[in-house]
C-alpha positions in Angstrom: 0.0 0.0 0.0 2.8 2.4 0.9 4.6 1.7 -2.5 1.4 2.4 -4.4 0.9 5.8 -2.6 4.5 6.7 -3.2 4.2 5.7 -6.9 1.0 7.8 -7.2 2.8 10.9 -5.7 5.6 10.5 -8.2 3.4 10.0 -11.2 1.0 12.8 -10.5 3.5 15.6 -11.1 4.9 13.8 -14.1 1.4 13.5 -15.6 0.6 17.1 -14.9 3.9 18.2 -16.5 3.2 16.1 -19.6 -0.3 17.6 -19.9 0.9 21.2 -19.6 3.8 20.4 -22.1 1.5 18.9 -24.7 -1.0 21.7 -24.6 1.9 24.1 -24.9 2.7 22.4 -28.2 -0.8 22.9 -29.5 -0.4 26.6 -30.1 -2.2 28.0 -33.1 -0.2 28.9 -36.2 -0.4 32.4 -37.5 -1.1 33.9 -40.9 0.7 32.6 -44.0 2.7 35.4 -45.7 3.8 35.4 -49.3 5.6 37.8 -51.6 3.3 39.2 -54.3 5.2 42.0 -55.9 8.5 44.0 -55.7 9.1 47.5 -57.0 12.4 49.2 -56.8 12.0 52.8 -55.6 15.4 54.5 -55.0 19.0 53.4 -55.0 22.2 54.8 -53.5 25.6 53.1 -53.7 25.0 51.3 -50.4 21.2 50.6 -50.3 18.2 50.1 -52.5 14.8 50.9 -51.2 12.0 48.7 -52.6 8.3 48.4 -52.0 7.1 44.9 -51.6 3.5 43.7 -51.6 2.8 40.9 -49.2 -0.2 38.7 -49.1 -1.2 37.7 -45.5 -3.7 34.8 -45.5 -5.7 33.7 -42.5 -6.7 30.0 -42.7 -8.7 30.2 -39.4 -12.4 30.7 -38.7 -11.8 33.8 -36.6 -10.4 37.2 -37.8 -6.9 38.1 -36.9 -6.0 41.6 -35.7 -2.3 42.4 -36.5 -0.2 45.3 -35.3 3.0 45.3 -37.3 5.7 42.9 -38.4 9.3 42.2 -39.4 9.9 40.7 -42.8 13.4 39.5 -43.8 14.2 38.8 -47.5 16.6 36.3 -48.8 17.8 35.8 -52.4 19.5 32.6 -53.4 19.9 31.8 -49.7 21.6 35.1 -48.8 20.0 37.6 -46.5 19.7 40.9 -48.5 17.5 43.1 -46.3 14.4 43.6 -44.2 11.2 45.6 -44.0 9.3 46.7 -40.9 5.6 47.4 -40.8 3.9 49.3 -38.0 0.4 49.4 -39.6 -2.5 47.7 -38.0 -4.2 45.1 -40.3 -7.3 43.0 -39.9 -7.3 39.7 -41.7 -10.8 38.4 -42.3 -11.8 34.9 -41.2 -10.7 32.4 -43.9 -9.5 35.3 -46.0 -6.5 37.4 -47.0 -5.3 41.0 -47.4 -2.3 42.6 -49.0 0.1 45.0 -47.3 2.7 47.3 -48.8 6.0 47.2 -46.9 9.2 49.3 -47.5 12.2 47.1 -47.6 15.8 48.3 -47.4 18.2 46.0 -49.4 21.9 45.9 -48.8 23.6 46.6 -52.2 26.8 44.8 -51.3 25.0 41.6 -50.5 22.7 42.0 -53.5 25.7 42.6 -55.9 27.1 39.2 -55.1 23.9 37.5 -56.3 23.2 39.5 -59.5 25.6 37.7 -61.7 24.2 34.1 -61.1 20.7 35.5 -61.6 21.6 37.2 -64.9 23.4 34.1 -66.1 20.8 31.5 -65.1 17.8 33.8 -65.4 16.4 32.2 -62.3 16.5 32.8 -58.6 15.3 31.4 -55.3 13.7 33.7 -52.7 12.6 33.3 -49.2 10.7 35.6 -46.9 10.8 35.1 -43.1 8.3 37.1 -41.1 7.2 37.7 -37.6 3.9 39.5 -37.1 2.4 40.7 -33.9 -1.1 40.5 -32.5 -2.9 43.7 -31.8 -4.0 42.5 -28.4 -1.7 40.8 -25.9 1.8 39.5 -26.6 1.1 36.9 -29.2 3.5 36.8 -32.2 3.5 34.4 -35.2 6.3 33.3 -37.4 5.9 32.6 -41.1 8.3 31.4 -43.8 7.6 31.2 -47.5 10.0 30.1 -50.3 9.7 30.2 -54.0 11.6 30.4 -57.3 11.2 32.8 -60.1 12.2 31.7 -63.6 12.9 34.8 -65.7 13.0 32.6 -68.8 9.2 32.3 -68.6 8.7 36.1 -69.1 8.8 37.5 -72.6 11.8 39.6 -73.5 11.3 43.4 -73.2 10.4 45.0 -76.5 10.4 48.6 -77.6 6.8 49.5 -78.0 3.4 47.9 -77.5 2.9 44.2 -78.2 1.7 43.3 -81.7 -1.7 41.7 -82.2 
């Protein structure tokens, strides 16, 4: 009897710890963030400023209230710059919204990647983001990767396309 009581006293904290640990792993994922567009705005010898359009998708049945984020951009596996957003954004339930973010690109890092892109006419990109909930201290991480093949775009022409 004494051994059973001792065993129960030892297993109870272990069971509670496991229950708390497992529920901690069941945290809800945040929005999915993807790169939609990139426009170069200004350039200096050291930095290029670009405006990126991001699509934030909410795959959940409740709206998400966001209050800013940090978005890091990688080109061919090399970090080239980041954008910060301080704007509030509401993602509708089971919906998406776009957001314009100014990104500052490091020209020295970018220059080392231009030659392979020009030669192969293809590049890999990755965007790593952290967005913050408007209420409380919740934050969500998102990572999205893709590849852009420039060969699939028609060559630039001088003038409007012919019928």
